[in-house]
N, C-alpha and C positions, 0 to 999 in steps of 0.2 A: 685554578688551573684545570683545564679539561684536556685530556689526551684520549685519542680515539685509535682503536686498533681494529682493522677489518681483516676478515679471512673468508675463504670459501670460493674464491674465484677459480676459473680454470677454463679448459677447452672442452666443449661438448658438441654433439651433433644436434641438428634441428629436431625439435620435438622432445628433447631430453630436459632434465631438471637440474637446477643448482640451488644451493642455499647459502646465502651470504650472512655473515655474522659481524656485528659491531659491538665492541666492548668499550664503554666509556669509563675512564678513570677521572673522578672529579674530586677536587678539594675545595670545599666552600661554596659549591654551586649545586643547584637542583635543576635537572634538565626538564624543560617543558616539551619540546618537540625533538623527536629523533626522525631522521629522514635518510633516504637514499637518493642520490643524484647520479646521473651518468653523463659522460662526455666522450665524443669522438673527435679525432683531429680536425681542427678547423671549424668546429661548431661550439656553440655555447653549452654550458652545463644545463641539463634539464632535469626537472623533478621526476623521479620514478614513483616514489611513495613516501608518505609521511604519517606519523602517528603521534598524537599528543599524549601528555601524561595521563589524561583521562580516557585514552583509548580511541579517540576519534581519528579515523583514517582518511587519507586522501590519496588518489592514484592518478598518474598520468594517463591520458586517454589511450595510449598505445599498449598499456600493460594491464588495463582493467580486465578482470576475469582470468588472468593468467598468473599474476604475481600477488602475493599476500605478505603484508608487513605485520610484524608482531613485536612486542617488547616485554621486558621484565623490569619493572620499575625498581624492584628491590636490588637487582643485580646490575642495573644500568646497562642493559644489553638490548639490542634490537636485531631482528633477523628479517631477511627478505627471502621468502620462498618463491623461486622462479620456475614455473612449469611451462610446458609447451614452448620452449625457447625457439626463437627465430633468428636467422642470420642478422637481421636488423637490430637485435638486442646486443650485438657485439659492441662493447664500449668499456671504458674505465668507469668503475662504479665507486662512488665516494659516500662514506657515511658523514652525515651532518647532524650537529646538535645545536639547539637553541635553548639557552637557559631562561628561567623566568625573569632574569634581569636583562635579557636581550643580547647576551653574548653568543656569537656564532663561532663554531669550531668545525674543522674539517679533518677527516682522516687522510691518509696518503693514497688511498685508492687500491682497488683490486681489479685485475683485468678479467673480463668475461669475453670469451670468444666462442661464437656459435657458427659452425660450418654446415653447409647444406648437403 
């Protein structure tokens, strides 16, 4: 069983920063990939950033250079540091994990709202 808990969302002005956190509670699983996705109403969920167990990162093109993903393997946590936020970053942000066995899990989401 994998349970995810996100925190850190909120409302900010353009140019400000937010830090999202995801804590994964796992029983019997080891997490390979931890990632953040975001979704706006009527649109598909899109990858924001991901990080593997070995620390390899991948970013969506719209956030490169502004967002940084990190993780602590020992604590099963991941963080997303979001700087220079733009109104178009407004979305529901979801933590996602993929175990080495291929199991996918999602958090319930945390809302990020950026006003101009």
